N, C-alpha and C positions, 0 to 999 in steps of 0.2 A: 608386643602388645601395644606400644605407643603408636605404631603404624596403623594398626587396626582401629584404634581409638580415633586417629585422624580421619580415616576412611569413614568411620560412622558419622563423625562430625560432618564431614564433607557431604555425605549423602542426605544428612538431616538439613543441612544448609540448602542444598539443591531442591529438596522437597518443599521446604518453606518458600523458596523463591518461586517455584512453579505454582504453588497454591496461591500465593499472593498476586502473582502475575496474572493468573487466570481470573481472580476476582476483580482486579483493576481493569483488566482488558475488556470486561463485560460492559463497563461504563464508558468505554471509548467508542463513540459513534461517529466515524468519519462519513462525510457525505458521499464521497466516491465509493465507499464500501457498500452503501445502500443501492448503488447501481448494480453491482453483482447480486445483492439480495433480491432486487426486483426481477432480474433475469431468472434467478433460480426459482423464485416464487411462481413465475409464469411457466417454467419448465414442469414444476410439480403439479401445477393445475392443467397441464397438457394444452397450454396456449402457445407452445413453441418457444424457440430461442428469440424472444422479443422483449422489449421495454414497454412500449405502447402496443396494445393488442393489434394484430394484423399489420404490423409494420416491421418488416425483416431488416433491421439495422443492427449491425454488430458494433456496439459502443463499448464493449468490454476489451480489456487488453489481455485477458486469460481465458480461454475456452475451457481448459481442463479444471481450473478453480471453480468456475461457475457450475460445471457438471457435478464435481464433488459436492458443492454446497447443496445442489438439488437432490443428489443421491442420499446424502445423510439426513435431509429434511423430509423425505417421503413419510417416515413414521409419525411425523409431527405436524401434519397438515392443518391441524385444528388451531394451531397457534404460531403462525409465521413470525409474528411480531417479536416473540421471545426466542423461538427456536433458531432462526437464521443468524441473528447477532451472536447467539451463544455458540453455534456450530462454527461461525466464522472466527470467534475468539479461541475456541478449542484447536482448530486447525492451525491457527497462527502459533499458539503456544506449544503445541505438540511438535510442529515443524521446527521451532527454535530449539526445543530440547534435543531432537535428533540432529539438528545442525551442529550443535556443540558436541554431542557424542561422537559424531563422524569426524569432526575436526581433530578431536583427541586421538581417534583411531589413526587418522591419516598421518599425523605428526607426532605419534607416540614416542618414537625414539629421539626426535629432535627437542621435543618439550620436556621429556623425562618428568621430574616432579612438578613442573609447571602445567602439566596436563590437568591437574586438579584445580588450577586457577582459571584456565580458559573458560569452562562452562559458567563459572560465577561471573566472570567479566562479561561474557556474551549476554547472559540473562539479566545483567545489570544495566545494559546500555540504555540511556534515556531516549534514544532514537526509536526504540521499539514502539512507543506510544503513536509515532507518526504513521504506522502502517498496519495497525490492528484491524482485522476484517478484510484487509486487501490481499492480493496474491503474492505480495512480496516474500513472505516467509516460506510459502510453498515452493517459490522459485528457488530461494537459496538453499533449502533443504534438498530439493532435486539436484541442484548444482553439486552439492557435497556427495550425493549418492553417485552421480556421474564420475566424479574424480576419484571416489573410493574404489569403484569398479575398475576404473582405468589403472589405478595403482596395483590392484590385484590381478590385472590382466584378464578380467572377465569381460571380454570385449563384445560378446553377444548381448549380454544383459546390459552393458554400457550403451550399446546402439539403441536398444529399446528405451532405456531411461533418457538418452539423448533426444529422441523423438518426442517423448512426454515433455521434456524440458522445453523444447522448442514450442509445443502447443501451449505450455504453461505461459511463457513469455517469448515471443519470437526474437527479442533482442539477445537472448542467450546463445544465439547462433555465433556470437562473438567468442564465447567460451568454447563452443564446439569446434570452431575453426582453430583457435589457438592451441587446443589440446591435439587436434590433428596434425598441425604444424610441428608441434613438440615431438609427437610420436615419429614423424618423418625424419626430423633432424637427429633424434637419438638412435633410431634404428635403421635409418637409410632406406625406408621402404614405406609404402602406403598401408593403410588398413586393408585387411582381406576384403574382396569384393562382396562376400556375403554380408559382412558387417556394415559396409557402406549401403549396400542394397536395402537391408532392413530399415535403416534410418530414412532413406530417400522414399521408399514405398509408403511408409507410415505418413511422412510429412506431406508428400504429394497428395495422398488420399484425403488428408485434412484440408489442404488447400483447395482441391477440386470441390470437396463437399461445401466449403465456405463460399466458393464462387457460385455454385448452383443454388445454394440456400439463399445467400445475401446479395448475390449479383456482383460481388467484389471479393478480393482476397484480403486486402489490408483493412483492419478495423478503422472505423471512422475517426477514432480518437487521435490517430497519427496526423491525419490531414488538419484536423481542428486545432490541434496544439501547435502546428506550424503556422496556421492563420493567426492564432493568438499571439504567437511570438512576432510575427511580421507587423501586426497592427498594434503591438504593445497593449493588448487588452488587460493583461495582468503584469503588474510591476515586477521588475527583476529579471535576471537571466539564470541559466542553469548554475554558473559558478557562484552567483550571489547566495544561492540556496543553502550552501554549505554552512554558512554563518547565519543567515536570516531565519532558516527553519530549525536551527538547533534548539532543542528544549532548554529553557533557562535563559535564553536571550543571547545577544551578541558577546557580552563579556565572558559568559561561560564558554561559549564556542571558541573564543580566541584563546582561553586558558587551556581548553581540551586540545586544540590543534597545535598549540605551542608545545605541550607535552608530547603529543603524537610525533611531531617532527623531531623532537629531541630524542625520543625512543629510536626512531628510524636512524638518526645520527650515531647513537651508541651501538646499534646493531651493525652498521657499516664498519665501525671501528673495532668492535669486540667479538662479533659473531658473523664474519663474512661467509662462513660455510653455509648459512641458511639460505643465502641468495643463490647458491649453486644446486639446491634442492629443486628437483623438477616440478613437483606439485606446488611448491611455494612460488616458483617462477610463473607458472600458469596462472595462479591466482593473482599475483602482482600484476602481470601483463594484462590480465582480463580487466582488473580495475582501472589501469592506466588507459587502456583502449576504450573502455566504457566511458570514462570521464571525457576523453578527448572527442569521442563521437557525439555524446550528448552535449558537451560544452561548446565544441567548435562547429559542428555540422547541424545537428538537430536544434540545439539550444532552445528547449521548451521552457515555458514558465517554471519557476522554482517550486514545484509541488512537493510537499514534505516527504512523501513516501519514496521519492526517487533516491534519497540519501540513506535509507535504511538498509540497503544492500551492503553498505560499507562496514556494517557492524562486523562482518566476517574478517575483513582486513584489519580493522581497528583491534579486534580481540586477538587476532594472531600476533600482530606487532607488539602489542602491549604484553602478551604472555611471554614471547620470546625475550622481551626487554627485562621483565621480572625474573626470568630464568637466569639471567647473568648475575643478578644480585643474589638469588638463591644459592648458586653454586659457590659463592664466596664464603658461606658459612659451613662449619663442621656439622656432622649428623644431627646432634642435639638442637643446636641453635638453628639449623636449617629448617627443621620441623616447626620450630617456634615462629620463625619468620614466615614460612609458607602459610601456617594457620592463621597468623595475624594478618597477613595480606588478604587472605580469603575472607575473613570477618569484616575487615575494613571495607573491602569492595561490596560485600553482601549488605552491610548496613547502609552504604551510600546508595545502592540500588533500591533498597526498600523505601527510602525516603521519597523517591519519585512515584513509586507504586502506591504507598500509602496516601500520598497527596491526591492521587486520582481517585482512590476510594472515597476519601473524605469529601472531595469536591462533588462526586456523583456525576450524573450525565452532564455533558457540556451543554452550554446555553443554546448553542445553534440547533442541536438535536431537539431540545425541548420546544424551542421556538417554531421550528419548521413542522414538527409533528403536530403541534397544536393548531398551526396555520391550516395544515391539510384537513385536519378533523373538523375544524370550524367551517371550512368551505364545503366539505362533504355534507355538513348538516343541511345545506339548502341547495345542493346540486346533485346531478345524476351522473351516470357512467358516460354520457355523451358530452359532458362538459369539458372544456379545454382550459388549462391553466398555463400561463407563460411565466417562466422563471429562468434564472441563470445558474441555479444550483438545483439539480434535477433529482439528486439521490434520495434524500429523506422525504422531500416533498412528493416525489414520484412513487415511492414505496407506499406512502399512506393515503395519497389522493386517489380516489376511485375512477377519475376520469383519464383524459388524455394529457400528457405533458408537452408543452412547446418549449424546446430549449433554445434560448436566446443566443447561446453560443454555438449551436449547430451540432452538437454531439449526436443527438437522436433526431434532429430536425433539418434534413437536407435543404428544405425550401428556405431556410434562414441563411444559408451560406452567402447568397448574393448580397443581401443586406448587410452582412458582417463585412464582407470584402469592400463594400462602398462605404463603410462606417455609417450607414443609414439604418439605424437600429429601429427607427419608427416604421420603416418598410417591412420589417419582420412582423410587426403587430398588424399592420395593414393587410399583409399577405395571408397570415395565419388566423386573423380574427379570433383571438382567445376570448373566452368568457371572463376569465379572471387574470389579473397580472399581479404578481408579487414583487415588491420592490423593498430591499433592505434600507434601513436607516439606523443611525443618523448619517452614516457615510453612504451616499448614493454613488455607485460606479458611473463613471462618465457616460458609458453606453446606455444608462437608464435615464439620461437627461430628456429623453422623449416625453416624459411625464408632464413636462412644462409646455409641450407643443400644443397649439391651438386645436389641431385635429384631435389629438388624444383627449384633451379636456372636453371637447364636444361629444366624444364617443364613449368615454369612460369616466366613472365617478369613484372617488375614494369612499369605501363603505365601512372600512374597519382598520384599526390599528392595534397590533398585538405588541406588547413591550415586555421585556425583561431588563434587568439592571444595566447591562452593557449593550444591549442591542434590541432591535425590534423590526417589524415588517409592516408595510402599508399594503392593503389589499384593495385593488381597483377592480370594479365590475363593469362589464360592457352595459351601457344603459339600456340597450334593447333586450337584455337577458332577464327573464322573470324569475324572481326568487322570493324566498321568505326566510328570514333569519330565525333559527330555532335556538333554544337555550343551549349553550355549550360549555362555558367555563365552569369549573368546579375546584374545590379545594385540592383535588389531586393534580390539576394543572395550574401552577401558580403564575398564570399570565394575566397581566392587567390589560385593559382595553379602553379605547376612546370612541 
């Protein structure tokens, strides 16, 4: 009876976690998530796979995630503003649930009682908030399906999932290659030609379709991030991000990683057998390879969502670590310790999610949404807006977005490479330019240039407590400001 009671409590805790996580995730509005939402919106409206109308540029890192967003959004075309972020949140949370479930299935024998702790740990990870609405959770869910099918030797299905995984995030080819090498080393043979052919045919079809539609195979995001790295447009490198982007600040990150390294040390001393498990080896080698490739070769700026993948590794290591202590207790005490650990982790995780719910929408979302709606009030679909954060502004602005960092604006690349950001404005001639303040990025210093002052005038300033934007208008652009601000949008202006 006690075991059944513990299971009921466990399922109750998971249900509460999922509900609270779903509620909190709806308030998390990442700017880059809105790039996916804009592409999905255009797909639903039959405008094609585009960000700006009639411009076939692939600025997304996940084709399949964008397609899923569009498919689920079809019944809700009357309200994209609510539907797409909600669908993005649901995909994220559902992917997390099934990721946790599959991890417990894959490592059920190795985890034993700790299999009840792993889902609670994974769903409590503070890093989750860094990737809500992105493709990250669909990626790690697909990775777990791939590994589960590999473990069960359902190789045909695994090949299909592997192709989907590649289309979801091309960098998952790292996992596919590591798994293939492991298969060869363990069995002294390659996968059957039929299994390999299925994967290759689907992937090549996707790559050829990308080339004929976009004129290139690789998404623009890869090249742009390499340029950002080389020119140091964004502070920090990939390794810095492990600490700098950790929710709660650097001190919390140091405490967490100290504990994580301690857990690895204990596993090396007390549970060496886990390092001989093939699936654990694959996951461990994948994350080591991923870290080395991103840290030493690509070295992109430290965008927060890059580090959310690691919740799989963190959850596994911590679960195996706690299992060592669980086994030290006898049956009665073991159940008490297990339940106590679950409740403590559960409460800790709720603190982060409740804080998000209490805070509501992040300031940047409110600011950029209001900025776009304000400009919409006196501009048309042929207007052009230049900015360096294209997601939220691009979703709400009804005209064309000029990306000063080049993601969806190829004509900006020359100016970026020359560090001549005024050239981008001279070349593209936007009707509006949006500049953040009080901290103005160095590449926005062109606003003090004489040419810019002669051609553009600051017409509006929108402020919130911690941030704001200045809106510049091209002097030759005719406009009339309409009433915009209301009690619903608590944005002050000058």
